[in-house]
The first five atom37 places (N, CA, C, CB, O) and aatype in JSON, in Angstrom:
{
  "aatype": [20, 20, 20, 20, 20, 20, 20, 20, 20, 20, 20, 20, 20, 20, 20, 20, 20, 20, 20, 20, 20, 20, 20, 20, 20, 20, 20, 20, 20, 20, 20, 20, 20, 20, 20, 20, 20, 20, 20, 20, 20, 20, 20, 20, 20, 20, 20, 20, 20, 20, 20, 20, 20, 20, 20, 20, 20, 20, 20, 20, 20, 20, 20, 20, 20, 20, 20, 20, 20, 20, 20, 20, 20, 20, 20, 20, 20, 20, 20, 20, 20, 20, 20, 20, 20, 20, 20, 20, 20, 20, 20, 20, 20, 20, 20, 20, 20, 20, 20, 20, 20, 20, 20, 20, 20, 20, 20, 20, 20, 20, 20, 20, 20, 20, 20],
  "atom_mask": [
    [1, 1, 1, 1, 1],
    [1, 1, 1, 1, 1],
    [1, 1, 1, 1, 1],
    [1, 1, 1, 1, 1],
    [1, 1, 1, 1, 1],
    [1, 1, 1, 1, 1],
    [1, 1, 1, 1, 1],
    [1, 1, 1, 1, 1],
    [1, 1, 1, 1, 1],
    [1, 1, 1, 1, 1],
    [1, 1, 1, 1, 1],
    [1, 1, 1, 1, 1],
    [1, 1, 1, 1, 1],
    [1, 1, 1, 1, 1],
    [1, 1, 1, 1, 1],
    [1, 1, 1, 1, 1],
    [1, 1, 1, 1, 1],
    [1, 1, 1, 1, 1],
    [1, 1, 1, 1, 1],
    [1, 1, 1, 1, 1],
    [1, 1, 1, 1, 1],
    [1, 1, 1, 1, 1],
    [1, 1, 1, 1, 1],
    [1, 1, 1, 1, 1],
    [1, 1, 1, 1, 1],
    [1, 1, 1, 1, 1],
    [1, 1, 1, 1, 1],
    [1, 1, 1, 1, 1],
    [1, 1, 1, 1, 1],
    [1, 1, 1, 1, 1],
    [1, 1, 1, 1, 1],
    [1, 1, 1, 1, 1],
    [1, 1, 1, 1, 1],
    [1, 1, 1, 1, 1],
    [1, 1, 1, 1, 1],
    [1, 1, 1, 1, 1],
    [1, 1, 1, 1, 1],
    [1, 1, 1, 1, 1],
    [1, 1, 1, 1, 1],
    [1, 1, 1, 1, 1],
    [1, 1, 1, 1, 1],
    [1, 1, 1, 1, 1],
    [1, 1, 1, 1, 1],
    [1, 1, 1, 1, 1],
    [1, 1, 1, 1, 1],
    [1, 1, 1, 1, 1],
    [1, 1, 1, 1, 1],
    [1, 1, 1, 1, 1],
    [1, 1, 1, 1, 1],
    [1, 1, 1, 1, 1],
    [1, 1, 1, 1, 1],
    [1, 1, 1, 1, 1],
    [1, 1, 1, 1, 1],
    [1, 1, 1, 1, 1],
    [1, 1, 1, 1, 1],
    [1, 1, 1, 1, 1],
    [1, 1, 1, 1, 1],
    [1, 1, 1, 1, 1],
    [1, 1, 1, 1, 1],
    [1, 1, 1, 1, 1],
    [1, 1, 1, 1, 1],
    [1, 1, 1, 1, 1],
    [1, 1, 1, 1, 1],
    [1, 1, 1, 1, 1],
    [1, 1, 1, 1, 1],
    [1, 1, 1, 1, 1],
    [1, 1, 1, 1, 1],
    [1, 1, 1, 1, 1],
    [1, 1, 1, 1, 1],
    [1, 1, 1, 1, 1],
    [1, 1, 1, 1, 1],
    [1, 1, 1, 1, 1],
    [1, 1, 1, 1, 1],
    [1, 1, 1, 1, 1],
    [1, 1, 1, 1, 1],
    [1, 1, 1, 1, 1],
    [1, 1, 1, 1, 1],
    [1, 1, 1, 1, 1],
    [1, 1, 1, 1, 1],
    [1, 1, 1, 1, 1],
    [1, 1, 1, 1, 1],
    [1, 1, 1, 1, 1],
    [1, 1, 1, 1, 1],
    [1, 1, 1, 1, 1],
    [1, 1, 1, 1, 1],
    [1, 1, 1, 1, 1],
    [1, 1, 1, 1, 1],
    [1, 1, 1, 1, 1],
    [1, 1, 1, 1, 1],
    [1, 1, 1, 1, 1],
    [1, 1, 1, 1, 1],
    [1, 1, 1, 1, 1],
    [1, 1, 1, 1, 1],
    [1, 1, 1, 1, 1],
    [1, 1, 1, 1, 1],
    [1, 1, 1, 1, 1],
    [1, 1, 1, 1, 1],
    [1, 1, 1, 1, 1],
    [1, 1, 1, 1, 1],
    [1, 1, 1, 1, 1],
    [1, 1, 1, 1, 1],
    [1, 1, 1, 1, 1],
    [1, 1, 1, 1, 1],
    [1, 1, 1, 1, 1],
    [1, 1, 1, 1, 1],
    [1, 1, 1, 1, 1],
    [1, 1, 1, 1, 1],
    [1, 1, 1, 1, 1],
    [1, 1, 1, 1, 1],
    [1, 1, 1, 1, 1],
    [1, 1, 1, 1, 1],
    [1, 1, 1, 1, 1],
    [1, 1, 1, 1, 1],
    [1, 1, 1, 1, 1],
    [1, 1, 1, 1, 1]
  ],
  "atom_positions": [
    [[5.97, 3.39, -10.74], [6.77, 1.78, -11.77], [7.73, 0.97, -10.73], [8.18, 2.37, -13.44], [8.17, -0.12, -11.08]],
    [[8.14, 1.64, -9.11], [8.35, 0.8, -8.53], [7.81, -0.43, -7.53], [8.82, 1.3, -8.31], [8.41, -1.4, -7.07]],
    [[6.41, 0.03, -7.41], [5.61, -0.93, -7.08], [5.5, -2.26, -8.16], [4.36, -0.22, -6.86], [5.61, -3.43, -7.8]],
    [[5.27, -1.85, -9.46], [5.17, -3.02, -10.11], [6.27, -4.18, -10.27], [4.84, -2.63, -11.22], [6.21, -5.38, -10.58]],
    [[7.28, -3.28, -9.92], [9.06, -4.28, -10.13], [8.77, -4.86, -8.97], [10.96, -3.36, -10.11], [8.66, -6.08, -8.99]],
    [[8.55, -4.03, -7.52], [8.44, -5.15, -6.44], [7.39, -5.13, -5.34], [9.67, -5.2, -5.74], [7.46, -5.06, -4.11]],
    [[6.24, -5.21, -6.33], [5.11, -5.44, -5.85], [4.98, -6.7, -4.83], [4.31, -5.52, -6.95], [4.03, -6.78, -4.05]],
    [[5.73, -7.42, -4.88], [5.28, -9.0, -3.94], [5.02, -8.99, -2.63], [6.37, -10.11, -3.87], [4.24, -9.76, -2.06]],
    [[6.11, -7.54, -1.79], [6.04, -7.54, -0.43], [5.09, -6.31, -0.29], [7.49, -7.47, 0.32], [4.11, -6.27, 0.46]],
    [[5.52, -5.29, -1.12], [5.11, -3.66, -0.67], [3.74, -3.59, -0.19], [5.18, -2.54, -1.95], [3.41, -3.05, 0.86]],
    [[2.79, -4.3, -1.21], [1.39, -4.51, -1.0], [1.04, -4.96, 0.13], [0.86, -5.27, -1.81], [0.07, -4.38, 0.61]],
    [[1.54, -5.91, 0.83], [1.26, -6.55, 1.57], [1.75, -5.97, 3.0], [1.62, -7.67, 1.14], [0.98, -6.0, 3.96]],
    [[3.0, -5.47, 3.09], [3.29, -4.02, 4.16], [2.37, -2.99, 4.12], [4.64, -3.18, 3.84], [2.1, -2.62, 5.26]],
    [[1.66, -2.25, 3.12], [0.94, -1.58, 3.3], [-0.21, -1.6, 3.97], [0.9, -1.36, 2.57], [-0.7, -0.82, 4.78]],
    [[-0.71, -3.03, 3.34], [-2.1, -3.63, 4.1], [-1.8, -3.26, 5.66], [-2.33, -5.56, 3.89], [-2.44, -2.49, 6.38]],
    [[-0.93, -3.85, 5.9], [-0.28, -3.86, 7.2], [-0.45, -2.96, 8.17], [0.87, -3.86, 7.08], [-1.07, -2.96, 9.23]],
    [[0.42, -1.95, 7.42], [0.09, -0.68, 8.57], [-1.39, 0.46, 8.3], [1.68, 0.48, 8.48], [-1.83, 1.33, 9.05]],
    [[-1.78, 0.1, 7.22], [-2.82, 0.99, 6.83], [-4.38, 0.44, 6.84], [-2.44, 1.42, 5.46], [-5.28, 1.22, 6.55]],
    [[-4.61, -0.76, 7.15], [-5.34, -1.48, 6.92], [-6.56, -0.9, 7.83], [-4.78, -2.75, 7.06], [-6.47, -0.94, 9.06]],
    [[-7.84, -0.31, 7.13], [-7.86, -0.91, 6.28], [-7.6, -0.07, 5.08], [-8.84, -1.56, 6.36], [-7.25, 1.11, 5.19]],
    [[-7.8, -0.75, 3.78], [-7.05, 0.29, 2.87], [-8.0, -0.35, 1.18], [-4.73, -0.01, 2.96], [-8.55, -1.38, 0.78]],
    [[-7.73, 0.83, 0.77], [-8.18, 0.08, -0.6], [-7.21, 1.11, -1.85], [-10.34, 0.21, -0.87], [-7.04, 2.33, -1.81]],
    [[-6.73, 0.21, -2.77], [-5.91, 1.37, -3.84], [-6.36, 1.82, -4.91], [-4.74, 0.97, -4.38], [-7.02, 1.12, -5.69]],
    [[-6.04, 3.22, -5.16], [-6.5, 4.24, -5.95], [-5.78, 4.5, -6.59], [-6.89, 5.18, -5.56], [-4.73, 4.26, -5.99]],
    [[-5.39, 5.19, -8.27], [-4.59, 5.28, -8.77], [-5.15, 6.95, -9.74], [-4.27, 3.82, -9.34], [-6.12, 6.93, -10.51]],
    [[-4.37, 8.14, -9.48], [-4.78, 8.9, -10.23], [-4.89, 8.82, -11.82], [-4.21, 9.7, -9.87], [-4.09, 8.11, -12.43]],
    [[-6.03, 9.66, -12.61], [-6.18, 8.95, -14.18], [-4.58, 9.65, -14.84], [-8.04, 9.7, -15.3], [-4.02, 9.2, -15.84]],
    [[-4.06, 10.86, -13.96], [-3.21, 11.23, -14.63], [-1.71, 10.82, -14.41], [-3.44, 12.36, -14.59], [-0.67, 11.29, -14.88]],
    [[-1.99, 9.57, -13.36], [-1.09, 9.01, -13.34], [-0.58, 7.57, -14.51], [-1.26, 8.84, -12.1], [0.46, 7.07, -14.96]],
    [[-2.15, 7.38, -14.6], [-2.24, 5.99, -15.59], [-1.92, 6.83, -17.23], [-4.27, 5.02, -15.47], [-1.35, 6.16, -18.1]],
    [[-2.25, 8.01, -17.47], [-1.85, 8.83, -18.67], [-0.38, 8.82, -18.62], [-2.43, 10.34, -18.68], [0.12, 8.52, -19.71]],
    [[0.59, 9.1, -17.51], [1.48, 8.98, -17.84], [2.3, 7.69, -18.18], [1.77, 9.6, -17.24], [3.22, 7.48, -18.98]],
    [[1.7, 6.99, -17.37], [2.31, 5.54, -17.79], [2.37, 4.82, -18.65], [2.06, 4.81, -17.36], [3.16, 3.89, -18.84]],
    [[0.94, 5.43, -19.72], [1.05, 4.92, -21.14], [1.88, 5.87, -21.57], [-0.25, 4.77, -22.03], [2.92, 5.27, -21.84]],
    [[2.06, 7.3, -21.86], [2.99, 8.06, -22.34], [4.28, 7.2, -22.24], [3.02, 9.37, -21.62], [4.52, 6.59, -23.29]],
    [[5.21, 6.99, -21.17], [5.86, 5.66, -20.99], [6.19, 4.77, -21.43], [5.62, 5.19, -20.58], [7.33, 4.5, -21.81]],
    [[4.82, 3.86, -21.45], [5.29, 2.72, -22.0], [5.4, 2.47, -23.44], [4.64, 1.86, -21.53], [5.46, 1.38, -24.01]],
    [[5.4, 3.96, -24.05], [5.38, 4.06, -25.43], [7.06, 4.57, -25.87], [4.07, 5.2, -25.87], [7.47, 4.81, -27.0]],
    [[7.82, 4.63, -24.58], [9.2, 5.2, -24.91], [9.7, 4.3, -25.58], [10.12, 5.57, -23.84], [9.26, 3.15, -25.6]],
    [[11.04, 4.84, -26.46], [11.93, 4.33, -26.74], [13.12, 3.59, -26.07], [12.12, 4.97, -27.24], [14.08, 2.99, -26.55]],
    [[12.74, 3.82, -24.87], [13.61, 2.98, -23.77], [12.79, 2.06, -23.68], [14.0, 3.58, -22.34], [11.58, 2.1, -23.51]],
    [[13.9, 0.72, -23.85], [13.15, -0.38, -23.78], [12.53, -0.77, -22.55], [13.82, -1.3, -24.18], [11.41, -1.27, -22.52]],
    [[13.56, -0.46, -21.04], [13.36, -1.15, -20.21], [12.06, -0.57, -19.38], [14.57, -1.33, -19.59], [11.06, -1.11, -18.92]],
    [[12.69, 1.17, -19.41], [11.05, 1.75, -18.96], [9.92, 1.67, -19.41], [10.86, 2.84, -18.92], [8.91, 1.88, -18.74]],
    [[9.93, 1.36, -20.63], [8.46, 1.16, -21.43], [8.17, -0.44, -20.68], [8.62, 1.12, -23.62], [7.0, -0.52, -20.29]],
    [[8.81, -1.42, -20.46], [8.33, -2.45, -20.5], [7.97, -2.41, -18.93], [9.21, -3.51, -21.14], [6.98, -3.11, -18.69]],
    [[8.64, -1.61, -17.53], [8.07, -1.33, -16.74], [6.9, -0.18, -16.6], [8.89, -1.29, -16.17], [6.19, -0.37, -15.61]],
    [[6.68, 0.56, -17.11], [5.74, 1.18, -17.44], [4.12, 0.46, -18.0], [6.41, 1.92, -18.31], [3.03, 0.9, -17.62]],
    [[4.29, -0.6, -18.85], [3.47, -1.39, -19.31], [3.01, -2.5, -17.9], [4.2, -2.03, -20.65], [1.87, -2.74, -17.52]],
    [[4.26, -3.01, -17.36], [3.39, -3.85, -16.16], [3.03, -2.72, -15.37], [4.27, -5.09, -15.15], [1.8, -2.71, -15.4]],
    [[3.43, -1.77, -14.68], [2.71, -0.77, -13.66], [1.3, -0.92, -14.35], [3.39, 1.01, -13.6], [0.43, -1.51, -13.72]],
    [[1.02, -0.44, -15.6], [-0.48, -0.63, -16.22], [-1.14, -1.57, -16.23], [-0.65, -0.45, -17.31], [-2.33, -1.37, -16.01]],
    [[-0.77, -2.75, -16.45], [-1.36, -4.04, -16.23], [-1.44, -4.44, -14.58], [-0.46, -5.11, -17.07], [-2.01, -5.49, -14.28]],
    [[-0.89, -3.63, -13.59], [-0.99, -3.92, -12.34], [-1.95, -2.59, -11.6], [0.56, -4.15, -11.8], [-2.56, -2.53, -10.53]],
    [[-1.84, -2.0, -12.29], [-3.17, -0.97, -11.98], [-4.46, -1.07, -12.37], [-3.03, 0.19, -12.45], [-5.46, -0.76, -11.73]],
    [[-4.35, -1.61, -13.66], [-5.33, -2.51, -14.1], [-6.29, -3.96, -13.58], [-4.72, -2.79, -14.96], [-7.4, -4.38, -13.92]],
    [[-5.44, -4.35, -12.8], [-5.88, -5.46, -12.27], [-5.82, -5.49, -10.66], [-5.12, -6.5, -12.89], [-6.03, -6.55, -10.08]],
    [[-5.65, -4.8, -10.23], [-5.49, -4.38, -8.53], [-5.85, -2.95, -8.12], [-3.88, -4.52, -7.99], [-5.99, -2.64, -6.94]],
    [[-6.02, -2.02, -9.2], [-6.36, -0.75, -8.39], [-8.15, 0.03, -9.15], [-4.65, 0.55, -8.68], [-8.67, -0.41, -10.17]],
    [[-8.52, 0.76, -8.63], [-9.43, 1.63, -9.05], [-8.62, 2.96, -9.29], [-10.59, 1.73, -8.05], [-7.75, 3.5, -8.61]],
    [[-9.26, 3.31, -10.58], [-8.97, 4.65, -11.52], [-9.52, 5.86, -10.86], [-9.68, 4.57, -13.06], [-10.72, 5.91, -11.13]],
    [[-9.2, 6.78, -10.18], [-9.99, 8.28, -10.22], [-9.61, 9.22, -10.89], [-10.08, 8.93, -9.12], [-8.47, 9.42, -11.31]],
    [[-10.52, 9.85, -11.03], [-10.5, 11.03, -11.86], [-9.68, 12.31, -11.41], [-11.85, 11.42, -12.03], [-10.23, 12.66, -10.36]],
    [[-8.74, 13.1, -11.65], [-8.21, 13.95, -10.76], [-8.64, 15.58, -11.64], [-6.4, 13.51, -10.49], [-9.35, 15.46, -12.63]],
    [[-8.24, 16.84, -11.29], [-8.24, 17.75, -12.56], [-7.71, 17.59, -13.79], [-7.75, 18.76, -12.34], [-6.93, 16.64, -13.89]],
    [[-7.89, 18.2, -14.69], [-7.43, 18.01, -15.93], [-6.4, 19.26, -16.34], [-8.66, 17.86, -16.87], [-5.89, 19.31, -17.46]],
    [[-6.21, 20.05, -15.54], [-4.72, 21.17, -15.88], [-3.67, 20.85, -14.6], [-5.21, 23.3, -15.8], [-3.93, 20.41, -13.48]],
    [[-2.59, 21.17, -15.11], [-1.55, 21.23, -14.17], [-0.58, 20.05, -14.12], [-2.14, 21.4, -12.93], [-0.87, 18.91, -14.47]],
    [[0.18, 20.3, -13.81], [0.96, 19.02, -13.59], [0.57, 17.79, -12.94], [1.92, 19.31, -12.96], [-0.4, 17.87, -12.19]],
    [[1.15, 16.59, -13.1], [0.72, 15.46, -12.61], [0.63, 15.64, -11.11], [1.55, 14.37, -13.05], [-0.38, 15.47, -10.42]],
    [[1.98, 16.04, -10.64], [1.9, 16.26, -8.87], [0.84, 17.16, -8.58], [3.32, 16.98, -8.12], [0.09, 16.87, -7.65]],
    [[0.62, 18.43, -9.36], [-0.23, 19.38, -8.71], [-1.88, 18.3, -8.56], [-0.31, 21.05, -9.86], [-2.62, 18.19, -7.58]],
    [[-2.02, 17.52, -10.24], [-2.96, 17.06, -9.93], [-3.43, 16.11, -8.91], [-3.15, 16.84, -10.7], [-4.63, 15.87, -8.8]],
    [[-2.18, 15.3, -7.85], [-1.98, 14.39, -7.27], [-2.2, 15.17, -5.77], [-0.69, 13.69, -7.73], [-2.89, 14.62, -4.91]],
    [[-1.61, 16.36, -5.52], [-2.11, 17.4, -4.49], [-2.93, 17.62, -4.51], [-1.82, 18.36, -4.33], [-3.46, 17.51, -3.4]],
    [[-3.63, 18.01, -5.34], [-4.94, 18.47, -5.32], [-5.82, 17.41, -5.01], [-5.3, 19.08, -6.52], [-6.75, 17.67, -4.25]],
    [[-5.69, 16.11, -5.52], [-6.96, 14.95, -5.36], [-6.72, 14.99, -4.0], [-6.89, 13.25, -6.14], [-7.78, 14.79, -3.41]],
    [[-5.82, 15.15, -3.26], [-5.33, 14.32, -1.88], [-5.9, 15.53, -1.09], [-3.39, 13.88, -1.59], [-6.05, 15.14, 0.07]],
    [[-6.28, 16.82, -1.21], [-6.65, 18.12, -0.43], [-7.85, 17.83, 0.22], [-6.85, 19.42, -1.3], [-8.61, 17.09, -0.4]],
    [[-8.15, 18.17, 1.14], [-9.47, 17.84, 1.83], [-9.62, 16.41, 2.2], [-10.64, 18.2, 0.97], [-10.38, 16.13, 3.12]],
    [[-8.98, 15.49, 1.56], [-9.28, 14.02, 1.98], [-8.28, 13.26, 2.92], [-9.36, 13.17, 0.72], [-7.27, 12.63, 2.6]],
    [[-8.95, 13.55, 4.47], [-7.79, 12.86, 5.2], [-7.33, 11.37, 5.32], [-7.96, 13.16, 6.38], [-6.68, 10.82, 6.21]],
    [[-7.83, 10.9, 4.26], [-7.7, 9.5, 4.16], [-6.84, 8.54, 3.4], [-8.66, 9.21, 3.89], [-6.55, 7.35, 3.48]],
    [[-6.52, 9.7, 2.55], [-5.74, 9.54, 1.6], [-4.02, 9.76, 1.87], [-6.34, 10.4, 0.65], [-3.53, 10.81, 2.29]],
    [[-3.13, 8.31, 1.45], [-2.14, 8.42, 1.35], [-1.67, 8.42, -0.47], [-1.72, 7.46, 2.31], [-2.15, 7.78, -1.4]],
    [[-0.4, 9.55, -0.42], [-0.06, 9.37, -1.56], [1.41, 8.36, -1.59], [0.02, 10.79, -2.15], [2.3, 8.55, -0.77]],
    [[1.46, 7.7, -2.23], [2.23, 6.54, -2.49], [3.29, 7.51, -3.5], [1.26, 5.06, -3.25], [2.87, 8.25, -4.39]],
    [[4.88, 7.32, -3.12], [5.84, 8.13, -4.66], [7.32, 7.82, -3.54], [5.34, 10.72, -5.27], [7.67, 7.73, -2.36]],
    [[7.69, 7.77, -4.66], [9.16, 7.57, -4.64], [9.83, 9.08, -4.78], [9.64, 6.52, -5.92], [11.03, 9.25, -4.58]],
    [[9.19, 9.85, -5.05], [9.57, 11.39, -5.68], [10.19, 12.07, -4.61], [8.24, 12.35, -6.22], [9.58, 12.06, -3.54]],
    [[11.16, 12.61, -4.68], [11.6, 12.87, -3.32], [10.89, 14.65, -3.11], [13.61, 12.67, -3.21], [10.6, 15.19, -2.04]],
    [[10.75, 15.25, -4.61], [10.56, 16.98, -4.79], [8.65, 16.59, -3.84], [10.57, 17.86, -7.38], [8.12, 17.13, -2.87]],
    [[8.24, 15.56, -4.67], [6.38, 15.23, -4.28], [6.54, 15.08, -3.07], [5.43, 13.78, -4.91], [5.6, 15.55, -2.43]],
    [[7.64, 14.46, -2.23], [7.6, 14.04, -1.11], [7.53, 15.04, -0.33], [8.46, 13.29, -0.85], [6.63, 15.0, 0.5]],
    [[8.49, 16.34, -0.35], [8.55, 17.41, 0.18], [7.37, 18.23, 0.06], [9.53, 17.93, -0.21], [6.97, 18.81, 1.07]],
    [[6.69, 18.37, -1.19], [5.55, 19.15, -1.44], [4.67, 18.68, -0.6], [5.07, 19.16, -2.77], [4.06, 19.48, 0.12]],
    [[4.35, 16.9, -0.49], [3.09, 16.99, 0.44], [3.48, 17.21, 1.97], [2.2, 15.58, 0.32], [2.61, 17.66, 2.72]],
    [[4.83, 16.89, 2.53], [5.01, 17.64, 3.82], [5.14, 18.95, 4.03], [5.94, 17.27, 4.36], [5.41, 19.29, 5.19]],
    [[5.06, 19.48, 3.52], [4.7, 21.06, 3.19], [3.13, 20.9, 3.5], [5.08, 21.67, 1.35], [2.75, 21.0, 4.67]],
    [[2.37, 20.68, 2.63], [0.99, 20.88, 2.75], [0.35, 19.75, 3.77], [0.37, 20.82, 1.28], [-0.8, 19.33, 3.65]],
    [[0.98, 19.46, 4.47], [0.85, 18.48, 5.77], [-0.35, 17.18, 4.95], [-0.01, 19.59, 7.54], [-1.37, 16.98, 5.61]],
    [[-0.24, 16.5, 3.83], [-0.53, 15.64, 3.2], [0.23, 14.41, 3.41], [-0.55, 16.05, 2.13], [1.37, 14.53, 2.95]],
    [[-0.03, 12.92, 4.11], [0.29, 12.04, 4.2], [0.94, 11.23, 2.66], [-0.72, 11.64, 4.91], [0.51, 11.29, 1.5]],
    [[2.17, 10.45, 3.27], [2.88, 9.87, 2.41], [3.2, 8.35, 2.49], [3.91, 10.56, 2.41], [3.29, 7.84, 3.6]],
    [[3.34, 7.67, 1.45], [3.82, 6.22, 1.97], [5.04, 6.17, 0.63], [2.27, 4.69, 1.96], [4.84, 6.37, -0.57]],
    [[6.23, 5.84, 1.27], [7.62, 5.61, 0.15], [8.09, 4.53, 0.85], [8.97, 6.95, -0.05], [7.66, 4.04, 1.9]],
    [[9.24, 4.12, 0.0], [9.91, 2.85, 0.11], [11.6, 3.44, 0.8], [9.93, 1.97, -1.67], [12.09, 4.48, 0.36]],
    [[12.25, 2.69, 1.78], [13.64, 3.3, 2.09], [14.06, 1.83, 2.27], [13.88, 4.51, 3.51], [13.2, 1.13, 2.79]],
    [[15.06, 1.31, 1.97], [16.29, 0.38, 2.41], [14.96, -0.74, 1.95], [17.17, 0.47, 4.42], [14.81, -1.74, 2.66]],
    [[13.85, -0.48, 0.5], [13.33, -1.64, 0.29], [11.83, -1.94, 1.57], [14.74, -2.71, 0.39], [11.13, -2.95, 1.72]],
    [[11.81, -0.87, 2.13], [11.27, -0.82, 3.6], [10.26, -0.14, 3.29], [12.1, -0.21, 4.79], [10.68, 0.8, 2.61]],
    [[8.51, -0.04, 3.47], [7.68, 1.05, 3.29], [7.89, 1.61, 4.44], [6.3, 0.83, 2.97], [8.35, 1.02, 5.42]],
    [[7.49, 3.0, 4.38], [7.76, 4.28, 5.43], [6.57, 4.72, 5.28], [8.93, 5.48, 5.15], [6.01, 4.23, 4.3]],
    [[5.72, 5.73, 6.08], [4.77, 6.47, 6.15], [5.5, 7.61, 6.15], [3.88, 6.23, 7.13], [6.64, 7.53, 6.61]],
    [[5.26, 8.27, 5.91], [6.02, 10.24, 6.0], [4.44, 11.09, 5.74], [7.66, 10.87, 4.0], [4.39, 12.32, 5.72]]
  ]
}
């Protein structure tokens, strides 16, 4: 959702750092965004709708396992794929990625950071 809010420079910065790169989004993230877009929280639902539009216009959706939490499914997808970088603002997910020696991209002070 952060990407949808601040996408103007983030995508360019990621491309500059990781070129060549293609953007994919796990199906479980699309499912979560769909749920959030129906939220009674107006701001959250608007951002989720914007994120869904962004995903469908600029990214390819990939299938993940159908069991487990969203984080479990993301990690499972990344395992064994050394070319995959997980973009997240979630501190707990970043910790899990670090412990599993998986690569991630995040923002710090509005700057793209590789972790």
